[in-house]
N, C-alpha and C positions, 0 to 999 in steps of 0.2 A: 505494499499498499504505498503511495507516494508521500512524504511527510508532509505536512502542514507548512502553510508560510506563517511568519509571525506577524506580517502586517503586506498588506496588499494595496495598492495604487491603481484604481482603476479609471480607466476611460480617458485619460487625461491627454494633451498634447505633449508629446514626448521629446525632450531636445538632449541629447548626449553630451552635450560639453564639447566636443569638436568640431563644432561647425556645420554638423549635419541638418537639413530642414526637419522641422515639427513634423512629427506623424504619430497618429493614434496608437496608442501603447496601453498595456497593463503591466506593473511593475510588481514581483514578489522579493518579498526581503525575507530572511532568514538568518540569524545569528550574527546581526551587524552587517551583512553583506546583501546586495543585489544579487539574487538568483535566478531570477526570470524576466525579460525584457519580451512581451510576448504580443503578435497581433490579435490573438484570441484571448477570451476572458480565461482567468485562472480559477483553479477549483478554491473556492472560499471555505471548504469544511475545516472546520479546526483552527481557522484564522482567527483571532481575538480580535484585530484592527483592520478595517476595511475601511479604505479612504476614497470616496466618490470625487473623482476630479473633472467629471465632465464639464467642458466649457472651460477648461484651466491649464495652465501651463504648467508642467512639469519638469522640472529641469535640476542641475546639480546644487548642491548647496554653494551660496556664494562666498569667495574670500575676500577677506579685508586686510590686505597685506601692508599698510601702514598705519597700525594703531599705538596707543600709549596706556594701553592696558597694564600695565607691570604692574601698577599697585594694585587696583583694582581688582585684578586677577586673583591676588593674595587672599582678600576678604572675602569678594562674593564673585567666586569661578563660575557662576551662570553666566554671566556677561549677558542679560537678558536686552538691554537696548542694544545688541546686534542681532541676537537671535531673532528676535521679533521680525525683523528685517529681512531674514533667510540666509542671514550670515553664520557658516558653518566652520569655518576656520578664520582664524586672525593669527597675525604677525605682531610680535612685540621685540622690545630691544631697540627701536628706530631711533634716528637722530643721534647718534652715539652714546644714548642713555640706557643702560639695562640695570637690574637688581641682580647681579649674578656676584661678582668678585670683591666688591667693596663694604665698608662695613655699613650698619643700617644708618648714620648721621650722612656718612658721605652721599649714599645712593640718594635719599632725601633729599638733600642739598642739591644735586645734580638734575632731579626730577622737578620739584614742587614751581620753581618760581618759573621754568621754562614753559611747564606744561600747564598751569594755572589752576593747580590743585591744592588746596591749601596744606602746607606742611603740617598744622596742627592735628591733621588727619593721617598723613601719611606717616609722619616719623615715628610714633607710637605703635603704629601698625607692623610697621618693620621692627621697631624692638622687639615686639613682642613674639613676631611671626617667623623672623628669618634665621633661620638656624644653619645656613648654608654659606660656604666663601668660597668653592669650587663650581667650575662647569657641572661635573659630574654630580656635584651634590643638588646643585639648583635642578638637573633634567629628571635627578631620582625625586625631587618634590612635586613636579610638575606630574611625574607619571603615577604618583599616589595621590595627588590632588584630585578632587571632583570636578572636572573640569565641565564646563557646559560647551562651549565649540572648543574645536581642535587647535591646537595652539603649536607655532613653530617660533623661531625666537633667533634674533641675531646677539652677536656679543656686543655691547656698548665700545666704543672707544675711548670716551671719556671714564666710563667705569673700568677700561683695562689699565689707563694712564695712573688714575687715582690707586690703584690697586700696586701698581708697580713702583710710583715715584711718591706716594703721598699726595695730599690734597695739595699743600703750600706750593710743593715743585710744579706738580701738575699745571698750575695757573700760574707760573713764574717763565715767561718768556726768556730769559737767559739760563734755564735750567733744564737744558735739553737733556734727554735719555743716555745715560752711557752705553756703552758697546754691550756689557753684559745684561745690562735693561733692556736694550733693544732684542736682545735674544731669548731674554724673559718672556718679554712680549710675544714675540714669535713662537715660542712654545706653547704658551697660554692659548694662543691662536687656533696653532695646530690640533691641541686639546678639544676645542670648543667646537671644532669641526669635526673629529671622531667621535664627539659625544654627540653630534644630530644638529647642531647650529646652521644657520644657513649661510653664515660668513661676520663679516664685522659692517657696523655700522659708525659713521663718522659723521662731523658737523663741521664746518668752516665759516659759517654765519656768524658774525661776532657779536649779534644783537642778543642771543639767548644766552642770559645772565644765572649765576649761582643765587641759590638762597642761602639761609642761615646766617649766622653770627660771625664765623670764621674766616669767609672769602665774599661776603656779600658784593653782588655786582660784577665780580669777576666773570668773563665770559667763560663757555664750559671748557674744560680741559682739552678737548680733540681741538678748538681752533689755535692752541699752541703748539700743536706738532707743525714741524717741518716737512716739506715734501718727502724729504730723505726718509723720515719716518714711514711716511704714508707708502712710499714705494718699497721698502723693507716689508710692511705686512702685507703688500698687494702680492708679492711674491708667494708666500704662504698660500694666499687665495688663489692665484692664478694657479700653483702646483695644485692644490686639491680641487681645482674647478668649483670653488664656491664664489660667492656673492661679496661685491663692495657695493653697500646701500649709503651715497653719501648726500649731502647738502653744500653748494657750494655757496660763496657768497653771493647771495640773492640780491645784493644789493650794487655792489659793481660788477657781478657774474664773469670777472676775467678769468677765475681760475677754472672757470669751465672747461676751458683749452686743457689744463692737466688732467681732469678726468679723462676727453675725451682722449688722450694720449695712453694715458694708463691702462685704458678699456683696449685700446689696439693690439690685434695679433700678429702684426706683420713683424719682418726679422726674426722668423721662424719661431717666435714665442707665442705661447698660448693665448689667446685672447683672455680678457678678464670682464666676468660679468658684471656691468653696473649698471646700477639704478639712481636717479638722482632727483631730490624734491625741486621744482614742479614747474611741468609745462602749462601756463594759463595765457589768456586774453588777457593781459594787463591792461587797466585804465593808465596808468601812468607812461607805458610804452607800448602803444596798439600794434605796433610793426614787430614785436619781439617773437610772438609766436609763430610766426610766417615765416621766422628764419630759422631761429633755432631747432625747430622740430624736423624741416627737412634738411638741416645740417645734418641733425644727427642720423638719420635714415641715410643720408649718403654717406657719412662717415663710416657707418656699419659695412656698406659695401666696399667701400676706397680700402680701408685698411684692416679688415677682417675684425670686426670690433661686435661685441654683445653689449651696446650700451642703449638704455632705456631711459628716457623721462616718465616720472609719475604724474598722471594726470586725472583731475577731479572733472565729472561730467555733470558739474552743478555751477551754479554762481557763486562765487567766493564771498559770501555776506557773512561779516562780522560784525559783532556787538560787544559796545563797551560800557564799563559803570564807571563815568569821571573819564580819568585820563589813564585808567587801567587797560591799555591795550600795547600789545607788543610793538605793533608797527612806529609807535613813535619813540623805539628805539634806534632809530635808522639816523636820527640828527642828533645832534649835539644836545637841543634844549629840551627836546623831549627824554633823553637818555638821563639829563640830571636831574629832571622832577620823577621819574621812576627808579633813581636811585633814592630818593627819599622815601621812608617806611610810612609815616605819619601822614595826615591829612594837615594838621598845625605846621608839618615843616612845609609841605608842598605848598599850602595854602599862602605861608609868609612869601616863598618863591614866585607864586604866581602873580603876588602883589605888586611884586617889585617892577619897576619901569624900565630897568636895562634889561631883565631877563625877559620882559615881553617883546623888548627892540629885537634881542637876538632870536626868540621864537619867531616873531615875524619876519625877520632877514631868512632863519632855515624855510619857513612856509613858502616863500615867494621865490626861492632859488630853484629857478627850472633848468638848471645846468649842472646840479647836484645828481648823482644815480639815485633811485627811487624805487620803493615799491608801492607805496601809498601814493596816492593822484594828489593828496595835499589840496581838497578842494572841500572846504567846511560848508558849500552850499550843495555838497552832494553826501551830506551827513544828517540823518533824521533823527530826533529826537522819539523816541516811543516810550519814556516812561518819567514821570518828574514830579516831585512835591507841586509844584506850579503846573496845574491841567492846561492850563491855555498855552502852554509850549509844547505839548505834545502832538506829533504830527508835523511840525516847522524844522526847517533845516536852521543850523546854527548860523547860515550864510543870510537867511533869510530874517533872520532875527538881528543879525549886524547892521541890514541894511536899514529895518525899521529903527533901529537905536541910532543909527549914525556913526555905527563902530567899525572897525578894522575888525574880519571875521576872528583872527586868532584873539582878539580882546573881548569878543562876544563871548567866544569859548570857554576862555578861562575864567572870565566872571561868573559864568554861570557854573564851573567847577568849583571855585571857591564858594558859590553859594548854597550848592545842594550836595557836593562832594560824588560819594558812590551811588546817590541816590538818582544821579544823573544817568540815566542809560538812553542810546543812542547805537544806531546802526550805519553801516555803509557797503557799498559793494566795491571790495578791490579789484576783481579780477571777473574773467567768464561772466559778463554782463550781456554779451551778444550771443543768441542762439547759435548764429551762423558761427562763429570764432569756436564755440565748443564743438560742433561739429566736425572743422576741420582740425581741430585736437584730437578727434576719437578715430577720426581717420587715419591719423599717423602712425605707420607701422612701427616707429621706435616709441612709441607711448603703451606704458602698461595704465590700466585705468584703476585706480586706488589712492591711496593719499585722503583717506578720511579723518585722521587723527583721533578717532574713536578714543574715548577713554579721556581725552584731554581738553583744554581750555572750556572748562565746565560751564562757563558762562560767554564764553565769546562767540561761539559757533557750535555747529549740530549738524553732520553730515553722515549719521548712521545708515541712511537708507539710499546712499549713493547708489546702489545695483540697480534700485527700483526704480530711481529718477531716469537713470541711462535707460532702461526699457521703455520709461513713458516716453522719452525724447524718440528714440528711434520708432515705438508705434506710433506717436502723433503725427510723426515725418511722413511715416507710410500712410494714414489714414488723409492726411491733406494731400498727399498725391504727390508729394517732393521726398521720396527715401533720400537717405543718404546711406544707409547699412541695412541689411536683411536684421532680423529679430535672431536668427540663426547665429549671425555671425557678432552680434551681439552677447548672446548668453555666452558664446566661446570666448570673447574678450575677459567677461567677468568671472569666469569659471576656469575652463580649460586650459586657455592661455597661461594665466596666472599659476596654475598648478605644475605646468609644464615647466615654466620659466626659471620657477622658485625652487624647481624640482621635490614638490611634496606628492603625496599620497592623497591627492584632493582635485576636485573640478571636472571630474568626468563621472557618468552615471551606466556604465555598463555593465553586463555580467560580470561578478567575481572584484567589483568596486565596491569599497565602503558605502554604505547605505545612508549617506549625507545629501540631502534632497529638499529640495522647496516646491510647494505649489501655490500657484501663483493666479491671483484673478485678473486678467487682462483689463476686465471692465473697471476695476478699482484703480487704475493707475492712472490717478485723477488729481485734480489741486490739493489734495488733502496733503499729499507727499511735501508739499513746498513750506508747508504750515510748520511753525516750531511753537514748541509747547515747554513747560518745567516740571520736573517729577524729582523724588527723593531719589539718592542714591544707595542702592541695596546694601546695608549691613557699615555705612560710613554715617551712623548719627543724625540721617535726617538731612546731610547735607544734599542742596538740590542743583541740577543742572538743565542745559537746555537740552531737548531730546527730539527727535521725530515720533509721530504717531501716523505710521501708515495703513491705518485701519482697515479692513477687509480685503488689502491688496496681497497679504500672505495669508493663504489659510493654514498651512500646516507646514512644519519643518521637522524634519527626521535627520538625528543625528547619530551616528553610529550604531543604524537600524532601531532607535527608538523614538519614540513621539517627544519632542522637546517642547514643542508649541502647535497648538490647534484652537481655531475658531477663538483666537483672542486669549486663550488662557495658556499658563505654563504649564508643564508637567511636574508635581509637589516634588520631585525627587531630582529635578536640573539643578544643579551646583551644589546639592548633597549628597547625591550618592555617585560614585563613578559608574562608568559604563555609557556616557554619552561622548564626549572629545577625547580626544588623547594627543599625547607629544608626539606631533607628526617630526620625523629625522629628516634632513635634507639628503635627499639622494637615494633614499632607501624607504621599504614598508616600514610602518611602525611596528616595535617590538612589543612582544607580548606585554599585557598587566602584569603588576606584582599581585599575587594573590590576593583578596579582598581582607583577609586577616592579618599579613603583614601590615597593609595600609592602616586596617583600623588598630592597631597596635603601636604604628607610628605616630 
């Protein structure tokens, strides 16, 4: 007698994640794997769960390959804000920041200010929970942890530098590593790849700053490394076929050339998989994406390289409370303000006329390289104790008051502080620009920054928003990409490029899948909400709520989310997501009894 299925997903339009057109299929799941993809109905006798997917799209679970869930994962491993949108695999350890080798206070100070998650939450959590300081210990922790989505990870270069050099030397431009220290870094990176990490993440944008009392406002340690150090570590990555995830100096952008050269496989050397943040249609430089996107594609062909820009398929809209927004780090007056910790100190600075003149000069300097468009007429107040200001731009308020926009902005920050909430779109403001970027072969559709910037942005549902963009264009008679190609870009392409066991939905694959209602890919996807963060004392963050778009999510062959409800065991029991090692299948999980004892 044939063995019963654990789960059947019947009558859905099935996408395999490889770019094949959608076809009607029935999917059978047993023991965490896909065991049947059938044109004819499957026997439902003895099957505990049957999901009717008629009129729905059934596809591999989405991959979010640029997150900052490193801290949240420890406290609340369900990662529900991603799972509810169909994400079944996440990547952590991005932007040179991981929580692997360094001490709890060091890890916290690397993470909290850059990623805008309160130190008062993260540091106590790490002091209580972090019991590892080796890569092997960290991987063992992940394998024993009740993960929601699957997890893969980079080793952060700032974490590595602090572990080897100590925090003080790691942020001292004069204190470069010695030869024994460089060899130790290389050995630790080799060890990380052995343990299944994807490779190394780095950072060269200096506006990402440290938290804490010891080295407050110093840039991340990775920014102090010279190219000699990067080249040494890249040799390890190249030899092992591992990945370099990086961030160029996004203000000047000049060192992109260095990353391109390092990715090249000419002169008989092996190519280096390199992915950088990020390719966007930036308001401050509208021609940039038209240049660097095609340049990367051309470079890959000419130089036998494997270079990919990370790209986000949605408008890059950011929110701020007062002046608390990282874009102000890109010029001196903003950097000086963010260096001050208290509103009293900042308000004294903002009232100073010499400071205001400095800020106005920075604001008006159109020759200085920049990311922010520096246009307060394009910055709208969304929350303020003075309700009459809500819905207005700072520029309009300045015009009405006969002030310079900078003065109007600073006046309002002094008056209302962090209760002044406003928003602006920095990039991806033109749908045609987004479409152009998504068609570029040298891009990877990622960079949601999930788990970070909890008061500034929310891109948790970016895969659904990409599907909406593609479907809307198709319905308007102006298609720019097929649905199956979009699914591949969100699943199979990412799994293949990152070298992990995810992104496809074939017989034998892990049963990580999502059921999507295409009729619910509508304007609800674009709305922002606020919700408490699980297990973090009611800390609230911006979120997405794509109600109705995702009807079911399976992770590891178990229903994690269905019809708006999470499985009660998600993030509590093991058996959903696993640690996904680079370049090989996931290792068997430790016995539950061992995990329980740990």
